[in-house]
N, C-alpha and C positions, 0 to 999 in steps of 0.2 A: 356386577362380578367381574374381575379382571378381565385385559382380552384373554391370555393364557387358559386361565382359571374355566373360560367358555369351551376354548375348545378341546382340554383334557379331560372336560365330563362330558362332552357330547364323544368322546372316541369313548371312554369306557361306558357309557349307556348304551352307543353302536354294539361295544362286544361283548354286554349282556343279552342282546337284543339278538344281536348275531346268533350267539351262541344254543337260543332258544330258538330259531329257525332254521339252524342246522340240526337239529333233534328233529323237526317235523320233517325236514327235507330227506335225511335219509328211511325216514319209515316209511315216505309215500313214495321212495328213490326218483324224485326232481327235484334236480341241484336250480331249476330255474327259481324258487321260491325268493332264492339269494338276492337277485334284480328288483324283486318286489318289495325285499326287504331294503332293500342299499336306497330304495327312492324314497317307499315310507321312514327310513330311521333319517336322509336327508331333511324333510319335511318336518322333523320335530328336531332336528340340530336347528331350525331357521327359527323355528317358532321360541326354541329355547334362547337362542340370539337375544331374539329381539326383547324376549321378557327380563333376561338376565345385563343386556350390553350398558357399557357405562356410557355410553352416549345420550343422545337426547330424545325426547319421546318422539317425536316424528319419523327420522330414521329408523329407530329399532321399530314401527310400526310396521313401515316398509320392510325391512329383511323381513321380518314377521309374514307378512303381508304376502311377497315374491316368492322366497322359498317355501311356504306351507303349501297355499295354492300350487305351486311347481311341481312340488314332490309329490302330492297328494294325488294331483292329476297321472302323471307318471306311476305313480305305486296303482292307483287303479287300471290304468292302464296295461300294467301291464299285466297285475294278477287277473283279469276279464283272459290275457291270453294266455297265460298259464293255466287257468282253468278250463279250458275248454281244448288244447293243442296238446300232444305226447311233449316230451321234454325237450327244450330246445337239440334240434342238430350240433350246436356249439358245445355244448354239454355233452353231451353224448360220444362225441369225438372225445374230449378231454377227460370223459370217462373211461373211455379205451387207453387213452395213452399212460394214463397214471393210478388207475383200476377202481376198487370198491372201497379203498382204505377208509373207515370213520374217520381217525384221528388225519388223513391226508386231507379231505373233506372239511374238517374242522379250520385248520390252516387258512385254507383258501375262505372259507366265512370270514374268519377274523383280516384277513386280510382285506377284505372290502370295508369291516368295522374300522378299520384304519383308515383306510380311502375317505367315508364318511370325517374322521377328524381332519383330515386333510381340508376337504372340503368345506368344515364347519368354520375355517379359517378367516377366507373370504364375509363369511356371514357377521363372525366378529368384529371385522375390521368394518362392514359397514354399521354394525350396529353401536360402535363406538364414535360416527360422526358426530360433530357439535353445528348444529343448526336447530333451530327455534322456531326457522318458518320455513313457507315453500321457498325453495333457491334454485335458479337454473338449470343445477345439476340434478336435482332432484327430480324435476318435470321429463330433464332429459333421462333419467332412470328408470321413469315410468313407461317414456315411449319405447327403452329400449328394449322393455319388459313385454309388454304387450305385441310389438314384434315379434319376438321370442319365441311365446309362448301360443300366440297365435299360427305362427310356423310351425311350431309344432306338434300343434294340435292338426292341424289342416293335416298333413305330411301322414303322422298317425292317420288318419279316418281314412286317407287316400289309399293306402297301406292295406287299411283293415277291410276296407269294400271290395278291392281287388281281390286278397285271398279268403273273402267269401262266397264268391262265384267260382263254382266249383270246375269251368271251364277254362277256368285260371291256371288249374294246379297242374304245377312245374312249371308254371311260367314265370317270367318276369316282371314287375312290376314299372313301366312306363307313363302311367298318369301323372299328370299335372305337377309335382314341384319334383318326381319322381325323374320326369323325363330331363332333368336339367342336372337334378345331383343324385348319383348311386345313394348318399346315403341325407338327403334333408333333416330328418329329425336329428343326426348327430349337425347338423350344423346350425339350428337352430337352437339347441338343446347349450353349445358354444356361445353363441349370440350372447343368452341368459344369464350368464354369470360377467357382462360387463355392467349391468346393472345395479351390481356392488361395488364396483370401481367405482361409479360415476356418485354414488351415493357414499362414499369411503374416502372420496376427494374431498369432504367438508371435513376432516378429521385426520387424525394423527397418524392411521396405519394405510393409508394408500398404500405402501409400495406393497404391503401384504395381501391387501387386495387381491394385486396382481395374480396372486396363485390361480385363483379360480379360471381367470379363463387361460392362462399361460401351461396349468397343467392337463385341464383338461384337454385343450387340443392335444397336448402327447398324448394321453393315454388313449385322444378319440383315432389319433392320426394312426399309433405307434403301438399301441399296447393294448388294447383290451375293447376295441370300437371297429373299425375298417379292418384290420388285417382279420382277427376272431370271423367278421361276419363273411367276411368276401372268401375266406378258406373255407367257410362253410358251403355258399353259394356256388363256388366254385366245385365242389362236391358233389352236389345234388341237382347243378345243371350244366357244366361244363363248358362248350365253347360259344353257346349260346351267353354265358356271364360273361365270357372274354369278349363276347362282342360289345357289349355292353360297356365293359370298362373300357375298351377303344372308343366309343362312340362318346361316352357321359361324364361330366367330372367326378370325379369321389368325392368331393366333400362343398368345395363354393358352387354354389347355385352359376351355371352356364350355360347358353346357347346348347344345343347339340352337335357333332360336328358334324351329322348325317341329321336326317330326316326319315327317323327311325318309324315303322307302327308303333302302334300303341301298347303291343306286347310282344314277347318271342317266343 
């Protein structure tokens, strides 16, 4: 299938999937399911690109493996959180701002479907690579993916372990990676997209593969990642979180400016 055919069908499939999840989320009054759906649909988009891509078999297999495992892990992690916690504070604040209009929330879910189509572009680019055998760039892609998935998984587990302890209620996690970055999970999610750039370097769509790391960085830094998460943290933790902001890097892991205790 053509490069743009993969992207278009990924978006159409995501739009249908998001419509179904929207109906369920409205019934249970928990918009957090949009994140679960996004991750799961990204995994399906990667599998589809790997199956239908116009490149050679090995890069297509790696796209399906990389994106499928990454998206499925994130989907299950978010589902576990949504099932055991109330609706995320970010969405509660958004609900207070825009109201309960089902149509407005439908547009929001469909915007997330459009984002799935957007991030299907690097999948399609990498799945269009021409490489019959193992090449150095492929090995580099595997290494980048392993570091990224390992770092994101570790960050999520450290935060989950912290939040499960009742003694930490209302406090700020500074355990492990969270002492070096306020959002290590976001950082490693961003790193993950470079794996597709390395795969796509073996084919004609290298420039399109840059959509992954470039647009994901913009989303995380300025749109739906750090700004939303930190606004909610400031609402719930106030001055303690402002101190965390002063002491710990926002995104890129870096030694903290002060030697803080394990939590606030």
